[in-house]
C-alpha positions as CSV (number, residue, x, y, z in Angstrom):
1,M,173.0,245.7,57.4
2,K,176.2,243.7,56.8
3,Y,178.5,242.1,59.3
4,T,181.7,240.1,59.1
5,I,182.2,237.3,61.6
6,S,185.3,237.8,63.7
7,K,187.5,235.1,65.2
8,D,185.8,235.5,68.6
9,E,182.3,235.1,67.1
10,A,183.2,232.0,65.0
11,G,181.6,228.7,66.0
12,K,178.5,230.3,67.6
13,R,174.9,230.0,66.6
14,L,173.8,232.7,64.1
15,D,170.8,233.7,66.2
16,I,173.1,234.4,69.2
17,V,175.8,236.2,67.2
18,I,173.6,238.8,65.4
19,P,172.0,240.3,68.6
20,K,175.6,240.8,70.0
21,M,176.5,242.7,66.8
22,N,173.3,244.8,66.9
23,E,172.0,245.2,70.4
24,F,168.7,246.7,69.1
25,L,167.7,243.3,67.8
26,T,166.5,240.7,70.3
27,R,167.2,237.0,69.7
28,S,163.4,236.3,69.1
29,H,163.4,239.1,66.4
30,V,166.6,237.6,64.8
31,K,165.1,234.1,64.8
32,R,162.0,235.3,63.0
33,L,164.1,237.2,60.4
34,I,166.2,234.1,59.8
35,D,163.1,231.9,59.5
36,E,161.5,234.3,57.0
37,G,164.7,234.4,54.8
38,H,165.7,238.0,55.7
39,V,169.2,236.9,56.9
40,L,171.9,235.6,54.4
41,V,175.2,234.1,55.2
42,N,177.6,234.4,52.3
43,G,174.6,235.0,50.1
44,E,172.7,231.9,51.2
45,Q,169.7,231.3,53.5
46,V,170.5,229.3,56.6
47,K,168.8,228.2,59.8
48,A,168.9,230.0,63.2
49,S,171.2,227.2,64.5
50,H,173.7,227.7,61.8
51,K,177.3,227.8,63.2
52,T,179.2,230.8,62.0
53,K,182.8,230.8,60.6
54,E,185.4,233.5,60.8
55,G,185.1,235.7,57.7
56,D,181.4,234.9,57.0
57,L,179.5,237.8,55.5
58,V,176.1,238.1,57.3
59,E,173.5,240.3,55.6
60,V,170.4,241.3,57.6
61,T,167.4,243.0,56.1
62,I,164.7,244.5,58.2
63,P,161.5,244.2,56.2
64,A,159.1,247.1,56.3
65,D,156.2,244.9,57.5
66,L,158.1,244.3,60.8
67,S,157.8,247.9,61.7
68,S,154.4,248.2,60.1
69,E,153.0,245.8,62.7
70,V,153.4,248.6,65.2
71,K,150.1,250.4,65.2
72,A,150.1,254.2,65.1
73,E,148.5,255.7,68.2
74,N,147.8,259.3,69.0
75,I,149.7,259.7,72.3
76,P,151.2,263.0,73.3
77,L,155.0,263.1,73.1
78,D,157.7,265.5,74.4
79,I,159.8,265.9,71.3
80,V,163.2,267.4,72.3
81,Y,164.5,267.5,68.7
82,E,163.7,266.2,65.2
83,D,164.9,266.5,61.6
84,D,164.5,264.4,58.5
85,D,166.7,261.7,60.0
86,I,166.3,261.4,63.7
87,I,163.8,262.1,66.6
88,V,164.9,262.7,70.2
89,V,162.1,262.1,72.7
90,N,161.8,262.7,76.4
91,K,160.1,259.5,77.5
92,P,157.9,259.7,80.6
93,R,158.2,257.2,83.3
94,G,155.6,254.4,83.0
95,M,155.7,254.2,79.2
96,V,157.0,251.0,77.6
97,S,159.5,251.7,74.8
98,H,158.4,249.0,72.3
99,P,155.6,246.5,71.9
100,A,156.3,243.2,73.6
101,P,154.2,240.4,75.0
102,G,151.8,242.0,77.5
103,N,152.4,245.5,76.1
104,Y,151.4,245.5,72.4
105,G,149.9,249.0,72.5
106,H,150.3,252.4,74.1
107,T,154.1,252.3,73.8
108,L,156.6,254.9,72.7
109,A,156.9,253.2,69.3
110,N,153.2,253.4,68.7
111,A,153.2,257.1,69.6
112,L,156.3,257.8,67.4
113,K,154.7,256.1,64.4
114,Y,151.6,258.4,64.7
115,H,153.9,261.4,65.0
116,N,155.7,260.3,61.9
117,H,152.4,260.2,59.9
118,G,152.2,256.4,60.0
119,L,155.6,255.8,58.7
120,P,158.0,253.4,60.5
121,V,160.3,254.8,63.2
122,Y,163.2,252.7,64.5
123,L,164.3,253.1,68.2
124,A,168.1,253.2,68.4
125,H,168.0,252.0,72.0
126,R,165.5,251.5,74.8
127,L,164.8,252.6,78.4
128,D,163.0,250.5,81.0
129,K,159.3,251.2,81.5
130,D,160.0,253.0,84.8
131,T,163.0,255.0,83.5
132,S,162.3,258.5,82.2
133,G,164.4,260.5,79.8
134,L,166.0,260.8,76.4
135,I,165.5,258.1,73.7
136,L,166.9,258.4,70.2
137,A,165.0,257.2,67.2
138,A,165.7,256.9,63.4
139,R,163.4,257.7,60.6
140,S,165.0,255.1,58.3
141,E,166.7,251.7,58.5
142,A,169.9,253.1,57.1
143,V,170.0,255.8,59.9
144,R,169.2,253.2,62.5
145,F,172.0,251.0,61.3
146,T,174.5,254.0,61.6
147,L,173.3,254.7,65.1
148,A,173.5,251.1,66.1
149,R,177.1,251.0,65.0
150,Q,177.8,254.0,67.2
151,F,176.3,252.2,70.2
152,K,178.3,249.1,69.4
153,E,181.5,251.1,69.2
154,R,180.5,252.8,72.5
155,S,180.9,256.3,70.9
156,V,177.5,257.4,72.3
157,S,177.6,259.1,75.7
158,K,174.5,258.5,77.9
159,K,174.3,260.0,81.3
160,Y,171.6,259.3,83.9
161,I,170.6,260.9,87.2
162,A,169.7,258.4,90.0
163,L,168.8,258.5,93.6
164,V,170.1,255.5,95.5
165,H,169.7,254.0,99.0
166,G,172.6,254.7,101.4
167,V,175.3,257.4,101.6
168,M,178.1,256.8,99.1
169,K,181.5,257.4,100.6
170,Q,183.5,257.9,97.4
171,D,182.9,261.1,95.4
172,A,183.3,259.1,92.1
173,G,184.1,255.6,91.0
174,S,183.4,252.8,88.6
175,I,181.5,249.6,88.7
176,E,183.0,247.0,86.4
177,A,181.2,243.7,86.6
178,N,179.9,241.2,84.0
179,I,176.1,240.9,83.7
180,G,174.1,237.9,82.6
181,R,170.8,236.1,83.2
182,N,170.1,235.2,86.8
183,P,170.3,231.3,86.8
184,K,167.7,231.2,89.5
185,N,165.3,233.7,87.9
186,R,165.5,234.1,84.1
187,Q,163.4,237.2,84.3
188,K,166.2,239.0,86.1
189,M,169.8,239.9,85.4
190,T,172.6,239.6,87.8
191,V,176.4,240.0,88.2
192,L,178.1,236.8,87.0
193,Q,181.7,235.8,86.8
194,S,182.9,235.1,83.3
195,S,183.2,231.4,82.9
196,P,182.3,228.6,80.4
197,T,179.3,227.7,82.4
198,K,177.9,231.1,83.2
199,K,177.1,233.3,80.3
200,S,177.8,237.0,81.0
201,R,178.8,240.1,79.2
202,Y,181.2,242.9,80.1
203,A,179.6,245.9,81.7
204,L,181.1,249.2,82.9
205,T,179.3,252.0,84.8
206,L,180.9,255.2,86.0
207,Y,179.3,257.2,88.8
208,K,179.8,260.7,90.4
209,V,178.1,261.9,93.6
210,L,176.0,265.0,93.0
211,K,174.5,265.4,96.5
212,R,174.4,263.4,99.8
213,Y,171.3,263.2,102.0
214,K,170.8,261.6,105.4
215,K,169.9,258.1,104.0
216,Y,170.3,258.6,100.2
217,T,172.7,259.8,97.5
218,L,172.0,261.6,94.3
219,V,174.4,260.4,91.6
220,E,175.2,260.9,87.9
221,L,175.8,257.7,86.0
222,D,177.9,257.4,82.8
223,L,176.9,254.2,81.0
224,K,179.9,252.9,79.1
225,T,178.1,249.7,78.0
226,G,174.4,249.0,77.4
227,R,173.5,245.8,79.1
228,T,169.9,244.9,80.1
229,H,169.1,246.5,83.5
230,Q,172.8,247.4,83.8
231,I,172.4,250.4,86.1
232,R,169.9,248.7,88.4
233,V,172.1,245.5,88.7
234,H,175.3,247.4,89.2
235,L,174.0,249.7,91.9
236,T,172.5,246.8,93.8
237,H,175.7,244.9,93.4
238,I,177.7,247.7,95.3
239,G,175.0,247.9,98.0
240,H,173.3,251.1,96.8
241,P,170.1,250.0,95.0
242,L,167.9,252.5,93.1
243,V,165.2,254.1,95.1
244,G,161.9,252.7,93.9
245,D,163.3,249.7,92.1
246,Q,160.9,247.0,93.0
247,T,162.8,244.2,91.2
248,Y,166.4,244.7,92.3
249,G,166.1,247.1,95.3
250,K,164.2,247.6,98.5
251,R,160.4,247.0,98.1
252,S,159.5,249.7,100.7
253,D,158.0,252.8,99.2
254,E,159.0,255.3,101.8
255,L,159.3,258.3,99.4
256,G,156.0,257.6,97.7
257,L,157.5,257.0,94.3
258,K,155.6,255.0,91.7
259,G,158.6,253.5,90.0
260,Q,162.4,253.9,90.2
261,F,164.3,257.2,90.5
262,L,166.2,257.0,87.3
263,H,166.3,259.6,84.5
264,A,168.3,259.6,81.2
265,G,169.1,263.2,81.2
266,K,171.8,263.6,78.6
267,I,172.9,262.0,75.3
268,V,175.8,262.9,73.0
269,F,176.4,261.3,69.6
270,S,177.5,262.0,66.1
271,H,174.6,262.9,63.9
272,P,174.2,260.0,61.4
273,V,174.0,262.2,58.4
274,T,175.8,265.5,59.1
275,K,178.4,263.7,61.2
276,K,178.4,266.7,63.6
277,L,178.6,266.0,67.4
278,V,175.2,266.8,68.9
279,K,174.1,266.9,72.6
280,F,170.7,266.9,74.1
281,E,169.7,267.4,77.8
282,T,166.5,267.3,79.7
283,D,165.6,268.2,83.3
284,L,164.2,265.8,85.9
285,P,160.5,265.2,85.7
286,E,158.4,267.1,88.2
287,D,157.6,264.1,90.5
288,L,161.3,263.3,90.9
289,E,162.1,267.0,91.6
290,K,159.5,266.9,94.4
291,V,161.3,264.0,96.0
292,L,164.5,265.9,96.1
293,K,162.8,269.0,97.5
294,M,161.2,266.8,100.2
295,L,164.6,265.3,101.1
């Protein structure tokens, strides 16, 4: 993967710039890649603290052993579509997308590797543990890079179905508010004003009301950016938190949900090899359908 440092990115630490150019890579992953010599700037190895310059050529190589650390596990999967290049999976709520501290096994990545006969599979994006729905994965690093570029250019359309607290007055609207780490709780994200002292990133969510209930609203969400916890933070920001969201919403479990009512039901993108526009959709899982019937 090759990147050219722009004027806006110049002067920043390398381990901060790379995750912004490829949102799949976390800062910890990038630091490890840099420390192990898998990142070159203008053909030379540098430190994670290296300050970039406009026009720098950054080359990032994802070694096979990084993916091979994920153990293959025989876990049933709902495969919506697959070919030689990509796999589209309907992830159940409660499953972690990728191994991380506290969840090194029983993840979607573990299951995909088993499904792919032990060969590496690269997730093009992620969903929260308690979010169900469509996830796109690549069968090669080259395909993953192509998909990552589409996500960066915001040419991938992702739509979600959510049940929120309260009755929304507007039939449709947008939530445009920068998101960053909560300065009082680093484990959470929050809406922040863009300023030199508060690091935040632009985020835009479009919403459309599908149905109103006595105390709730069913909405379709069109994610225009892919910030961490974007939907949950944005909905809470406008006073309509996700039903079942124990982190950003109301802690009461009045509908008996185990987790949040959020489902990634539709994804549209350009196939990384054929270049044809493809669309995949999936229905709400049974437990979420039961909640709507109850309402």
